[in-house]
C-alpha positions as CSV (number, residue, x, y, z in Angstrom):
1,X,-29.4,42.1,-77.8
2,X,-29.0,45.6,-76.5
3,X,-31.1,44.7,-73.6
4,X,-29.2,41.6,-72.9
5,X,-25.6,43.6,-73.2
6,X,-26.8,46.3,-70.7
7,X,-28.0,43.7,-68.4
8,X,-24.7,41.9,-68.6
9,X,-22.9,45.2,-68.1
10,X,-25.2,46.0,-65.0
11,X,-24.6,42.4,-63.4
12,X,-20.7,42.9,-63.8
13,X,-20.6,46.1,-62.5
14,X,-22.7,44.8,-59.4
15,X,-20.4,42.3,-59.1
16,X,-17.4,44.5,-59.1
17,X,-18.9,46.6,-56.5
18,X,-19.7,43.5,-54.4
19,X,-16.1,42.2,-54.6
20,X,-14.7,45.6,-54.0
21,X,-17.0,46.0,-50.8
22,X,-15.8,42.8,-49.5
23,X,-12.0,43.4,-50.1
24,X,-12.4,46.8,-48.4
25,X,-14.1,45.2,-45.5
26,X,-11.2,42.4,-45.4
27,X,-8.9,45.1,-45.5
28,X,-10.5,46.9,-42.5
29,X,-10.7,43.9,-40.4
30,X,-7.1,43.2,-41.2
31,X,-6.0,46.6,-40.6
32,X,-7.7,46.8,-36.9
33,X,-4.7,44.8,-35.4
34,X,-2.3,47.3,-36.9
35,X,-4.3,50.3,-35.6
36,X,-4.5,48.8,-32.2
37,X,-0.5,48.0,-32.3
38,X,0.3,51.4,-33.5
39,X,-2.0,53.2,-31.1
40,X,0.8,53.9,-28.6
41,X,3.0,55.3,-31.4
42,X,0.3,57.4,-32.9
43,X,-0.5,58.8,-29.3
44,X,3.0,59.9,-29.0
45,X,3.6,60.9,-32.5
46,X,0.3,63.0,-33.3
47,X,1.1,65.7,-30.7
48,X,4.6,66.1,-32.2
49,X,3.6,65.9,-35.7
50,X,0.9,68.5,-35.3
51,X,3.6,71.1,-34.3
52,X,5.9,70.2,-37.5
53,X,5.6,73.2,-39.8
54,X,7.6,71.4,-42.6
55,X,7.7,68.1,-44.2
56,X,11.6,67.5,-43.6
57,X,10.8,67.2,-39.8
58,X,8.2,64.5,-40.5
59,X,10.6,62.7,-42.8
60,X,13.4,62.9,-40.2
61,X,11.2,61.5,-37.7
62,X,10.1,58.5,-39.8
63,X,13.6,57.8,-41.1
64,X,14.8,57.8,-37.3
65,X,12.1,55.5,-36.3
66,X,12.8,53.1,-39.3
67,X,16.7,53.0,-38.3
68,X,15.7,52.5,-34.5
69,X,13.7,49.4,-35.7
70,X,16.4,47.9,-37.9
71,X,18.8,48.4,-35.0
72,X,16.4,46.7,-32.4
73,X,15.7,43.8,-34.7
74,X,19.2,43.1,-35.4
75,X,20.0,43.0,-31.6
76,X,16.8,41.2,-30.6
77,X,17.5,38.6,-33.3
78,X,21.0,37.8,-31.8
79,X,19.6,37.7,-28.2
80,X,16.6,35.4,-29.1
81,X,19.0,33.2,-30.9
82,X,21.0,32.8,-28.0
83,X,18.0,32.3,-25.6
84,X,16.9,29.5,-28.0
85,X,20.2,27.9,-28.1
86,X,20.5,27.9,-24.3
87,X,16.9,26.6,-23.6
88,X,17.2,23.9,-26.4
89,X,20.6,22.7,-26.0
90,X,21.5,21.1,-22.5
91,X,24.7,20.6,-21.0
92,X,26.3,17.9,-23.5
93,X,28.9,16.6,-21.0
94,X,29.2,16.5,-17.2
95,X,31.6,14.6,-15.5
96,X,31.8,13.7,-11.6
97,X,34.5,11.9,-9.8
98,X,33.7,8.7,-8.1
99,X,35.0,7.6,-4.8
100,X,34.2,4.0,-3.9
101,X,34.2,2.9,-0.3
102,X,36.2,-0.4,-0.1
103,X,35.4,-0.8,3.5
104,X,32.1,-2.4,2.5
105,X,31.6,-6.0,1.3
106,X,30.8,-4.5,-1.9
107,X,32.5,-0.9,-2.5
108,X,29.9,1.6,-2.9
109,X,29.8,5.3,-4.1
110,X,27.2,8.2,-3.9
111,X,27.5,10.9,-6.8
112,X,25.4,14.2,-6.1
113,X,24.5,15.6,-9.6
114,X,24.2,19.0,-7.9
115,X,21.9,22.0,-9.0
116,X,21.8,21.8,-12.9
117,X,19.1,22.7,-15.5
118,X,16.8,20.2,-16.0
119,X,15.1,19.7,-19.6
120,X,11.9,18.0,-20.1
121,X,12.1,14.6,-21.8
122,X,15.7,14.9,-22.4
123,X,17.5,11.6,-22.9
124,X,21.0,10.9,-21.3
125,X,23.7,8.4,-21.4
126,X,25.8,7.3,-18.5
127,X,29.1,6.0,-18.4
128,X,32.0,5.1,-15.8
129,X,35.6,5.4,-16.8
130,X,38.0,3.2,-14.7
131,X,41.8,3.7,-14.7
132,X,42.9,0.3,-13.3
133,X,46.7,-0.9,-12.9
134,X,47.8,-3.9,-14.7
135,X,48.6,-5.7,-11.5
136,X,48.4,-9.6,-11.1
137,X,45.6,-9.4,-8.8
138,X,43.4,-7.4,-11.4
139,X,44.4,-9.9,-14.0
140,X,43.5,-12.9,-11.8
141,X,40.2,-11.2,-10.7
142,X,38.8,-11.6,-14.0
143,X,35.1,-10.2,-14.5
144,X,33.4,-8.0,-11.9
145,X,29.9,-6.2,-11.8
146,X,29.2,-2.5,-11.7
147,X,25.6,-1.8,-10.4
148,X,24.0,1.7,-11.1
149,X,20.9,3.4,-9.5
150,X,19.5,6.7,-10.5
151,X,17.5,8.4,-7.8
152,X,15.3,11.4,-7.9
153,X,14.8,14.2,-5.5
154,X,12.5,12.1,-3.3
155,X,15.0,9.3,-3.2
156,X,13.0,7.1,-5.3
157,X,14.9,4.8,-7.7
158,X,14.3,6.2,-11.6
159,X,16.4,3.7,-13.5
160,X,18.6,0.6,-12.5
161,X,21.5,-1.0,-14.3
162,X,24.2,-3.8,-13.9
163,X,27.1,-4.2,-16.5
164,X,30.2,-6.4,-16.6
165,X,33.8,-5.7,-17.3
166,X,37.3,-6.6,-16.8
167,X,41.0,-5.8,-17.9
168,X,41.9,-6.6,-21.4
169,X,43.9,-9.5,-22.0
170,X,47.8,-9.1,-22.7
171,X,49.9,-12.2,-23.2
172,X,53.1,-12.2,-21.3
173,X,55.3,-11.7,-24.4
174,X,53.3,-8.5,-25.4
175,X,53.7,-7.2,-21.8
176,X,57.4,-7.7,-21.8
177,X,57.4,-5.9,-25.2
178,X,55.3,-2.9,-23.8
179,X,57.5,-2.6,-20.9
180,X,60.7,-2.4,-23.0
181,X,59.3,-0.1,-25.3
182,X,57.9,2.3,-22.5
183,X,61.1,1.7,-20.2
184,X,62.3,5.5,-20.3
185,X,58.8,6.9,-19.6
186,X,58.1,4.5,-17.0
187,X,61.3,5.1,-15.2
188,X,60.6,9.0,-15.4
189,X,57.1,8.7,-14.1
190,X,55.4,10.1,-17.4
191,X,53.7,6.9,-17.9
192,X,52.1,4.0,-15.8
193,X,51.1,0.1,-16.4
194,X,47.5,0.9,-16.5
195,X,44.3,0.5,-18.7
196,X,41.6,2.9,-19.2
197,X,38.3,1.1,-19.4
198,X,35.0,3.0,-20.4
199,X,31.9,1.1,-19.4
200,X,28.5,2.4,-20.6
201,X,26.0,1.9,-17.6
202,X,22.9,3.5,-19.2
203,X,21.7,4.4,-22.6
204,X,18.8,6.7,-23.3
205,X,17.6,7.5,-19.9
206,X,14.7,9.9,-20.3
207,X,14.5,12.8,-17.5
208,X,11.3,14.4,-16.7
209,X,10.4,17.5,-14.5
210,X,8.6,15.2,-11.9
211,X,11.6,12.8,-11.8
212,X,14.8,14.6,-12.3
213,X,18.2,13.0,-11.9
214,X,19.5,14.1,-8.5
215,X,21.7,11.2,-7.1
216,X,23.5,8.5,-8.9
217,X,24.4,5.4,-6.7
218,X,27.3,2.9,-8.1
219,X,28.2,-0.5,-6.6
220,X,31.0,-2.9,-7.3
221,X,30.6,-6.8,-7.1
222,X,34.0,-7.7,-5.9
223,X,35.9,-5.7,-3.0
224,X,39.2,-6.9,-4.5
225,X,39.2,-4.7,-7.5
226,X,42.2,-2.2,-7.7
227,X,41.4,1.1,-9.1
228,X,43.4,4.3,-9.7
229,X,40.6,6.7,-10.5
230,X,36.9,6.6,-11.5
231,X,34.7,9.1,-13.3
232,X,30.9,9.2,-14.0
233,X,30.3,10.9,-17.3
234,X,26.4,12.2,-18.1
235,X,26.2,12.9,-21.8
236,X,23.1,14.2,-23.4
237,X,21.4,12.5,-26.5
238,X,20.4,15.3,-28.8
239,X,17.3,15.1,-31.4
240,X,15.6,17.3,-33.7
241,X,16.3,21.1,-33.3
242,X,18.8,20.4,-30.2
243,X,20.8,18.2,-32.7
244,X,20.9,20.7,-35.5
245,X,22.0,23.7,-33.2
246,X,24.9,21.8,-31.5
247,X,26.3,20.0,-34.5
248,X,25.6,22.6,-37.0
249,X,26.1,25.9,-35.1
250,X,27.4,28.3,-37.7
251,X,24.8,27.4,-40.5
252,X,21.9,27.4,-37.9
253,X,23.0,30.6,-36.3
254,X,23.1,32.4,-39.6
255,X,19.7,31.0,-40.8
256,X,17.7,31.5,-37.5
257,X,19.2,35.2,-37.0
258,X,18.5,36.3,-40.5
259,X,14.8,34.7,-40.1
260,X,14.4,36.5,-36.7
261,X,15.6,39.7,-38.5
262,X,13.5,39.8,-41.6
263,X,10.4,38.8,-39.7
264,X,10.7,41.7,-37.4
265,X,11.6,44.0,-40.4
266,X,8.4,42.9,-41.8
267,X,6.4,43.6,-38.9
268,X,8.1,47.0,-38.2
269,X,7.5,47.8,-41.8
270,X,3.7,47.2,-41.7
271,X,3.7,49.3,-38.6
272,X,5.7,52.2,-40.4
273,X,3.4,52.3,-43.3
274,X,0.6,52.4,-41.1
275,X,2.1,55.2,-39.2
276,X,2.7,57.1,-42.6
277,X,-0.9,56.6,-43.8
278,X,-2.2,58.0,-40.6
279,X,0.2,60.8,-39.9
280,X,0.6,62.5,-43.5
281,X,-2.8,64.3,-43.3
282,X,-1.9,66.0,-39.8
283,X,1.5,66.8,-41.2
284,X,-0.1,68.3,-44.5
285,X,-2.5,70.1,-42.6
286,X,0.2,71.6,-40.2
287,X,2.5,72.5,-43.3
288,X,-0.4,74.2,-45.0
289,X,-1.1,76.4,-42.1
290,X,2.3,77.2,-41.5
291,X,2.8,78.3,-45.2
292,X,0.0,80.8,-44.7
293,X,1.2,82.0,-41.6
294,X,4.7,82.6,-43.3
295,X,2.9,84.4,-46.2
296,X,1.3,86.7,-43.8
297,X,4.6,87.6,-42.1
298,X,5.8,88.4,-45.7
299,X,3.3,91.1,-46.0
300,X,4.8,93.1,-43.1
301,X,3.4,91.3,-40.1
302,X,6.5,89.2,-39.4
303,X,9.8,90.0,-38.1
304,X,11.1,93.6,-37.8
305,X,13.2,93.1,-40.6
306,X,10.5,92.0,-42.9
307,X,8.3,95.0,-41.4
308,X,11.2,97.5,-42.4
309,X,11.3,96.0,-46.0
310,X,7.6,96.2,-46.4
311,X,7.5,99.9,-45.2
312,X,10.4,100.8,-47.7
313,X,8.5,99.0,-50.6
314,X,5.4,100.8,-49.4
315,X,7.3,104.0,-49.6
316,X,8.7,103.6,-53.1
317,X,5.2,102.8,-54.5
318,X,3.7,105.9,-52.8
319,X,6.6,108.0,-54.0
320,X,5.9,106.3,-57.6
321,X,2.2,107.1,-57.2
322,X,2.8,110.7,-56.1
323,X,5.1,111.3,-59.3
324,X,2.4,109.7,-61.3
325,X,-0.3,112.0,-59.8
326,X,1.9,114.7,-60.3
327,X,2.6,114.0,-63.9
328,X,-1.1,113.6,-64.5
329,X,-1.8,116.9,-63.0
330,X,0.7,118.6,-65.3
331,X,-0.9,116.9,-68.1
332,X,-4.4,118.2,-66.9
333,X,-3.1,121.8,-66.8
334,X,-1.5,121.5,-70.2
335,X,-4.9,120.3,-71.4
336,X,-6.8,123.3,-69.8
337,X,-4.4,125.5,-71.2
338,X,-4.8,124.3,-74.7
339,X,-8.5,124.1,-74.0
340,X,-8.5,127.9,-73.1
341,X,-6.3,128.8,-75.9
342,X,-8.6,127.0,-78.3
343,X,-11.7,128.9,-77.0
344,X,-9.8,132.1,-77.3
345,X,-9.0,131.5,-80.9
346,X,-12.6,130.5,-81.4
347,X,-13.5,133.9,-79.9
348,X,-11.2,135.8,-82.3
349,X,-12.3,134.3,-85.3
350,X,-15.9,135.7,-85.2
351,X,-14.8,139.2,-84.9
352,X,-12.2,138.8,-87.7
353,X,-15.4,137.5,-89.8
354,X,-17.7,140.5,-88.8
355,X,-14.8,143.0,-89.6
356,X,-14.6,141.6,-93.0
357,X,-18.3,141.6,-93.6
358,X,-18.3,145.2,-92.6
359,X,-15.6,146.3,-95.1
360,X,-17.2,144.2,-97.9
361,X,-20.5,146.5,-97.1
362,X,-18.6,149.6,-97.2
363,X,-17.2,148.8,-100.7
364,X,-20.6,147.9,-101.8
365,X,-21.9,151.2,-100.7
366,X,-19.0,153.2,-102.4
367,X,-19.8,151.4,-105.7
368,X,-23.3,152.4,-105.3
């Protein structure tokens, strides 16, 4: 059981080492693009960081880079959104005046669409607006046809259509009542007895890069048609992202700008962490060398003021040592005196003893 337990523990340790090795390799592989992207920043920062003798300068540098990244992300997000809107949303409405040539058996007009942005696979609707008088001739004319031909830059016909139209019917009683009601505006010239007719000529006409719309040719089937004005309108039919950008402008602007901003913040955050990880050892080494250099200056090798202070301290310490030496010398002299006095006392004591012994001998002789 003990051997089985040891083998299981060894297998688990081996599996742990293998997993950690794989994770470290994957992290190294994923970090290689970060190193490649941060190389220009490191090439600029390393020389500057090596001269930073305090961590404050390093912190200020990284904070400045972070603030610059935030400002750049905000501005670039707005610019990218505007470019995306300009590229995705075509001109929604373009109007061109139409002038028919009534000298021809079938009045004809050619409209040049001019220089405009061409959007690949963009669908358009073409309509024509007629302002026609409610004259007896137009009422008696009845139905008439309008022909449309769309040409490309080479003069080839891309689209063709033919649509009928006429004035809307009004009874004689309704015409009289309408005239009476609008009598004053009609007399002042503010209003006219006319009808505005909108005729759809082409729907969902797709434009491509090779077959861009350049010219529109219009033709009427009857030369007796009376027209005040006519206008050709080209409107884009939006789908997908273009539809959302145009019809939900505020919502899409808020969403896309924030998405772009936070994406760039995440990218710059990875770069910032990489720079912190790579430049901190350089800053730490530079700060340690600067601390040792400052310590040497404090010992008297620094500024003149520090030198004067060091010399004053050395003088004070020298005077203290002198006083200590003098006190010690006095103590030595006292000890010598005491020693000499002690030795003299020791010399005096034997003499007294000898004198005492001599007196005792003389008394013994007298007794004898």
